[in-house]
NUBA-595958 format. One record per atom (N, C-alpha, C): x, y, z; residue in three letters. Coordinates in steps of 0.001 Angstrom, whole numbers, padded with zeros to 6 digits, always signed. Each point is the difference from the previous one (the first is absolute). Layout:
N
XYZAla
...
***
This chain:
79
+021867+105568+132351Unk
+001200-000691+000402Unk
+000004-001445-000496Unk
-001086-000738+000210Unk
-000011-001399-000404Unk
+000069-000131-001524Unk
-000594+000961-000721Unk
+000091-000039-001466Unk
+001442+000204-000441Unk
+000704+000908+000680Unk
+001404+000239-000337Unk
+000837-001259+000256Unk
-000288-000678+001095Unk
+000725-001237+000316Unk
-000282-001072-001043Unk
-001265-000131-000380Unk
-000365-000991-001014Unk
+000726+000271-001309Unk
+000017+001261-000397Unk
+000677+000367-001251Unk
+001495-000295+000106Unk
+000578+000346+001132Unk
+001435-000248+000200Unk
+000306-001505-000013Unk
-000853-000792+000628Unk
+000186-001451-000001Unk
-000104-000575-001408Unk
-000944+000509-000777Unk
-000151-000472-001380Unk
+001228+000354-000826Unk
+000526+001200+000198Unk
+001202+000409-000735Unk
+001178-000899+000371Unk
+000134-000276+001293Unk
+001095-000871+000440Unk
-000142-001411-000565Unk
-001217-000511-000038Unk
-000192-001345-000530Unk
+000273-000039-001500Unk
-000305+001073-000704Unk
+000303+000053-001434Unk
+001508+000085-000234Unk
+000707+000659+000888Unk
+001459+000073-000141Unk
+000625-001381+000197Unk
-000592-000798+000873Unk
+000541-001325+000302Unk
-000504-001088-000946Unk
-000874+000358-000919Unk
-000591-000981-000912Unk
+001058-000536-000961Unk
+000029-001304-000152Unk
+000904-000645-000950Unk
-000858-000647-001074Unk
+000261+000362-001248Unk
-000789-000562-001092Unk
+000350-001467-000185Unk
-001008-000825-000259Unk
+000277-001413-000229Unk
+000758-000188-001314Unk
+000868-000986-000027Unk
+000725-000302-001225Unk
-000015-001508-000219Unk
+000688-000439-001016Unk
-000002-001425-000342Unk
+000997-000807+000815Unk
+000844+000659+000754Unk
+000978-000715+000811Unk
-000705-000649+001185Unk
+000265-001278+000229Unk
-000636-000651+001154Unk
+000555+000568+001299Unk
-000815-000067+001013Unk
+000447+000457+001312Unk
+001077-000939+000527Unk
+000960+000528+000737Unk
+001014-000899+000554Unk
-000638-000994+000961Unk
+000431-001225-000109Unk
-000538-001028+000885Unk
-001239-000666-000539Unk
-000408+000307-001230Unk
-001219-000611-000513Unk
+000278-000946-001167Unk
+001265-000288-000296Unk
+000273-000939-001083Unk
-000245-001428+000483Unk
-000056-000936-000922Unk
-000379-001376+000339Unk
+000969-000658+000970Unk
+001277+000258-000183Unk
+000994-000631+000871Unk
-000155+000473+001441Unk
-000219+001281+000185Unk
-000129+000499+001374Unk
-001301-000480+000634Unk
-001060-000091-000801Unk
-001267-000519+000527Unk
+000188-001459+000425Unk
+000699-000778-000838Unk
+000274-001394+000341Unk
+000809-000095+001285Unk
+001032+000824+000114Unk
+000860-000057+001180Unk
-000759+000411+001262Unk
-000894+000968-000118Unk
-000798+000395+001163Unk
-000899-001151+000449Unk
-000636-000667-000983Unk
-000855-001140+000336Unk
+000827-001128+000615Unk
+001178-000228-000567Unk
+000873-001059+000505Unk
+000454+000301+001423Unk
+000305+001269+000268Unk
+000410+000395+001345Unk
-001129-000231+000999Unk
-001232+000344-000395Unk
-001141-000232+000889Unk
-000194-001491+000262Unk
+000157-000826-001052Unk
-000116-001446+000182Unk
+001072-000507+000957Unk
+001210+000508-000174Unk
+001110-000451+000842Unk
-000234+000390+001458Unk
-000484+001218+000233Unk
-000290+000432+001369Unk
-001074-000887+000625Unk
-001019-000341-000803Unk
-001067-000862+000498Unk
+000557-001390+000333Unk
+000873-000507-000869Unk
+000631-001297+000245Unk
+000815+000026+001287Unk
+000797+001058+000182Unk
+000825+000090+001202Unk
-000859+000059+001260Unk
-001107+000735-000080Unk
-000900+000104+001149Unk
-000603-001370+000326Unk
-000418-000720-001036Unk
-000578-001327+000193Unk
+001037-000971+000554Unk
+001206+000050-000557Unk
+001060-000901+000453Unk
+000364+000285+001454Unk
+000060+001263+000363Unk
+000324+000355+001389Unk
-001099-000487+000941Unk
-001247+000133-000416Unk
-001107-000489+000818Unk
+000066-001505+000194Unk
+000333-000720-001069Unk
+000125-001452+000095Unk
+001162-000377+000913Unk
+001102+000726-000110Unk
+001160-000274+000851Unk
-000341+000226+001470Unk
-000708+001075+000294Unk
-000386+000281+001386Unk
-000944-001076+000524Unk
-000917-000464-000852Unk
-000921-001054+000420Unk
+000766-001282+000318Unk
+000982-000336-000834Unk
+000811-001193+000255Unk
+000800+000144+001290Unk
+000528+001186+000261Unk
+000739+000227+001245Unk
-000905-000182+001212Unk
-001227+000511-000079Unk
-000941-000159+001111Unk
-000324-001476+000225Unk
-000205-000727-001099Unk
-000306-001430+000115Unk
+001168-000737+000642Unk
+001221+000317-000433Unk
+001182-000656+000575Unk
+000138+000307+001486Unk
-000286+001234+000395Unk
+000062+000361+001422Unk
-001027-000782+000807Unk
-001201-000127-000545Unk
-001047-000744+000706Unk
+000361-001479+000114Unk
+000559-000558-001086Unk
+000407-001402+000051Unk
+001118-000213+001014Unk
+000942+000929+000059Unk
+001085-000115+000977Unk
-000554+000075+001419Unk
-000959+000881+000223Unk
-000606+000112+001327Unk
-000736-001287+000360Unk
-000711-000577-000962Unk
-000700-001264+000255Unk
+000981-001125+000303Unk
+001111-000045-000736Unk
+001017-001029+000265Unk
+000562+000145+001409Unk
+000236+001229+000415Unk
+000516+000233+001359Unk
-001002-000462+001046Unk
-001263+000271-000237Unk
-001034-000417+000952Unk
-000071-001518+000042Unk
+000071-000631-001173Unk
-000072-001466-000044Unk
+001193-000636+000710Unk
+001172+000573-000189Unk
+001195-000565+000628Unk
+000035+000307+001495Unk
-000572+001095+000397Unk
+000015+000392+001402Unk
-000955-000810+000851Unk
-001046-000524-000592Unk
-000970-000787+000768Unk
+000576-001378+000280Unk
-000258-000512+001197Unk
+000465-001368+000274Unk
-000797-000991-000838Unk
+000660-001082-000346Unk
-000683-001026-000786Unk
-001114-000611+000836Unk
-000981-000466-000685Unk
-001099-000648+000721Unk
+000521-001318+000570Unk
-000318-000268+001254Unk
+000476-001273+000577Unk
-000670-001183-000681Unk
+000815-000999-000279Unk
-000548-001195-000644Unk
-000400-001003+001078Unk
-001057-000699-000258Unk
-000479-001005+000962Unk
+000618-001316-000219Unk
***
């Protein structure tokens, strides 16, 4: 049984075999490779920019909280 399956699998794989030719595979030309690299760079840039924006928002929130605390405290009495 297993020999029959192996033979059948080999026959099926031979039916699906595509001979290599001189035509480049789709998506492997220089322009598409460049665009893929550029897209990855852009995604990385967007991720970095979003992280920086979130960090700035957190800093602004902390500064606003500190300002509120400073304004809420009574001034030190002067002698």
